[in-house]
Structures are given as structure tokens and as C-alpha cells.
C-alpha positions, -999 to 999 in steps of 0.1 A, spaced: 144 -211 -27 148 -242 -9 111 -241 -8 106 -231 -41 129 -264 -50 106 -286 -29 73 -273 -41 83 -280 -81 102 -314 -67 68 -323 -48 41 -313 -77 65 -326 -105 67 -364 -87 29 -362 -80 23 -364 -117 33 -398 -118 22 -412 -88 -7 -410 -65 -3 -405 -30 -34 -427 -32 -19 -461 -22 -46 -487 -38 -51 -523 -22 -68 -553 -31 -90 -563 -4 -87 -596 6 -125 -594 9 -128 -582 -26 -156 -592 -50 -151 -616 -76 -156 -584 -99 -120 -574 -90 -129 -540 -79 -106 -514 -59 -108 -496 -30 -89 -475 -8 -79 -488 28 -92 -466 59 -55 -460 70 -42 -448 36 -71 -426 31 -66 -410 63 -28 -407 55 -30 -393 18 -59 -368 32 -31 -356 54 -8 -358 21 -35 -335 3 -34 -309 29 4 -306 32 4 -305 -9 -24 -277 -6 -1 -255 22 32 -261 -5 8 -251 -37 0 -217 -14 36 -208 -5 50 -216 -44 22 -193 -54 31 -166 -29 69 -166 -43 97 -154 -18 89 -137 11 106 -106 8 84 -77 -9 95 -63 -39 98 -22 -30 65 -9 -48 91 18 -64 106 -10 -86 74 -21 -100 60 10 -118 66 46 -128 74 54 -92 104 77 -80 120 67 -49 111 80 -15 134 108 4 163 97 20 146 96 50 110 99 65 125 125 89 128 148 64 95 150 53 81 182 62 50 189 78 48 223 65 14 230 48 16 226 9 -9 248 -11 -35 237 -27 -57 245 -56 -92 263 -44 -67 283 -7 -74 313 -7 -41 337 -4 -34 368 11 -3 384 -7 13 415 14 38 436 6 54 452 32 66 487 19 40 484 -13 9 480 -1 -11 491 -37 4 455 -46 -20 437 -19 -38 410 -34 -63 382 -21 -63 359 -42 -76 321 -46 -56 293 -66 -74 286 -99 -77 245 -103 -44 248 -128 -26 256 -96 -18 293 -106 -25 328 -90 -26 362 -108 -8 389 -94 -3 425 -106 32 428 -127 41 394 -128 10 375 -139 2 340 -135 27 323 -105 25 285 -101 13 282 -59 -1 248 -61 21 221 -44 45 250 -27 49 258 13 44 292 19 78 299 24 85 284 -11 59 309 -26 74 340 -8 109 331 -20 96 326 -58 72 361 -56 109 380 -40 125 369 -62 100 377 -96 90 412 -81 130 419 -75 132 433 -111 108 459 -103 109 465 -64 143 473 -46 126 455 -16 97 437 -21 99 422 17 65 399 8 43 379 30 17 350 21 -7 344 45 -32 310 38 -71 329 48 -88 296 40 -83 261 30 -103 237 3 -116 209 15 -81 186 12 -88 146 14 -68 117 22 -75 82 12 -69 49 33 -78 15 20 -64 -21 23 -66 -37 56 -86 -16 80 -121 -18 92 -135 14 72 -117 21 41 -126 52 22 -121 88 16 -110 110 48 -113 151 52 -76 162 64 -83 186 88 -48 202 101 -25 180 115 -30 143 108 -7 114 109 -8 79 93 -18 65 127 -45 90 133 -59 87 98 -59 45 99 -77 51 140 -103 71 116 -109 45 90 -119 17 122 -78 6 129 -63 -21 113 -76 -57 107 -64 -89 121 -49 -99 84 -31 -66 81 6 -61 75 12 -32 99 51 -34 93 47 -21 60 20 -1 56 25 24 25 19 62 18 18 68 -18 22 103 -20 23 127 -52 53 157 -55 38 182 -68 35 174 -105 62 152 -104 55 110 -103 42 96 -71 68 84 -47 64 59 -21 70 58 15 69 23 40 58 30 74 63 8 102 34 13 127 44 -15 146 74 6 156 47 36 164 27 14 183 54 0 207 72 29 203 104 20 193 105 46 164 76 69 167 91 90 138 77 65 112 42 81 118 46 105 95 21 133 89 2 133 59 -3 157 30 -34 167 10 -44 136 -14 -20 112 1 -31 75 -2 -26 53 28 -26 14 18 -25 -15 43 -16 -42 28 -25 -81 40 1 -99 62 18 -130 46 -4 -154 70 -36 -138 60 -31 -145 21 -24 -185 30 -55 -186 54 -72 -169 25 -59 -197 6 -71 -223 27 -103 -210 31 -111 -207 -3 -98 -242 -18 -104 -265 16 -131 -244 37 -153 -240 9 -143 -270 -12 -135 -248 -45 -116 -274 -65 -83 -273 -75 -74 -285 -110 -42 -306 -118 -32 -339 -129 -19 -370 -115 -16 -410 -120 -29 -437 -100 -6 -468 -100 -17 -502 -91 3 -519 -63 10 -554 -71 11 -576 -41 
């Protein structure tokens, strides 16, 4: 808040008076032309750099990030990262064996359709995608209870469809990665070329779709994982997770300075020049 007030007052005041101190040289020509003193130009050049840094701070706004779940239609994450289960989630394209211990004639080998369903005898279409195998077993036992005294069903995933995760942001090689078995956030970033120097490793985002519900966001502190203070932050990824590594705050300021100072891209703002009478 203090920084914002300083920025506002600084920019407002500079609209009415120049930070260039204009002096009339004793050696000026009779035409009365004005020139900048060398000392004043040097001093005010430093003032311009300070103004640019203040403007960069103003444009960034408060340094406390707004939770992404509050910016759109995202749901809040689970109560704790530790509660996120690493158990495999069935996806479209997976091939399943459905076995009945006491009713072998009902055994099926099925492929999960693009709509996420499987077709079985007696109960017809059943939603399988986005469930774990234990959840699907519980659902099938409930459905077959109307037809069998003791269904005693088991589900085995025989083959997996090619699952993907997406790694983007401040990493060496952003892109799509094949999810092969057990993969954590740290492993996915390592496979994408590691973190850039400009990365904000303490606030890596994992955007996850929970079945057919709206996606939610998990914030992962990889800095805590790397220094060993909280390795539980390195959660296991699920198919179609999006891992996004944002820029650090200092990287945002450096980008501003690079554009507007080193590359001399002009900043458009108005200021007045006043005449100092000696």
C-alpha cells in the first residue's frame, strides 16, 4: 500500500514539474537558448531510472498473489496435498478385465469408450472413466447386487491408453509429456528441462480436472521439496494434469527493464518543463 501511494504521488507530481533542472548558461548565445547542465542531466538520468522501477512496481500491483481459484471458475483444492491419492484413475481407451468370482459366465474384457463408459451384461452402460479400480468395483458390486447374491467382482486394468501431462511456463522445454506409471511434479519438470532462473519454484501450479467436475488448482512448493523441508509437496501427477511454473517477481521487473531501458522502447507519459529564474 505504501509503495502504491508513493508511485501515485510521484507520477502525479511529475506531471506538473520536470525532473530536468533547466539552467540558463552564462555562456549562452544572445539568442537565449537553453541547455541542461552536465550535473543535472546525470542526476536526472538516475531519477528516470528510479521512476521506471517505480512504474514497474505499480504495474505489478501487490506482491501477494491472488489464488487462481478466485480468478475464474475453478474449484478449491482438496484440504491437503497429502490427501491426494496416487491410485490409478481409469481413462478412456483403457482395457479392463471384469471378473466374477462366483459367476464366471459374466466375465468381460472391455475397452473404456471415449464417453468414459463400459458396456456389461445385465447392467448395460456403466461410467468407468475418472474412477479408481476400487471405486469401479464398489459401483459394480452395488449394481449387480440386484441380480446376484454375492457378486464378488474384481477389475484389472490390462492395458493403458497413452496418457499425457502438460508442462508449461518457466521450464527449459515446455510441452506435452507421456505419463508412464508413477510420475511426480518434480519428475515432470526435470523431464521438461528443469526450472529456469526466472522460475517461481515456490508456487508451481498443478491444474487438475476431477472427473467431470470443474478443474481445481494445487499449489506446490518445489523449493521445500528440493531443500527437504516438505517432500510431501511433490505430489503424483494424474493423466491430463497441467503443470505451470510462473515467473518470479524479480523476473517480471527484469523483463520490464529489458524492454524499456536496454532495448529503448519508449514509455509514453506527459510531463511539464518549468523555467528556473536565477
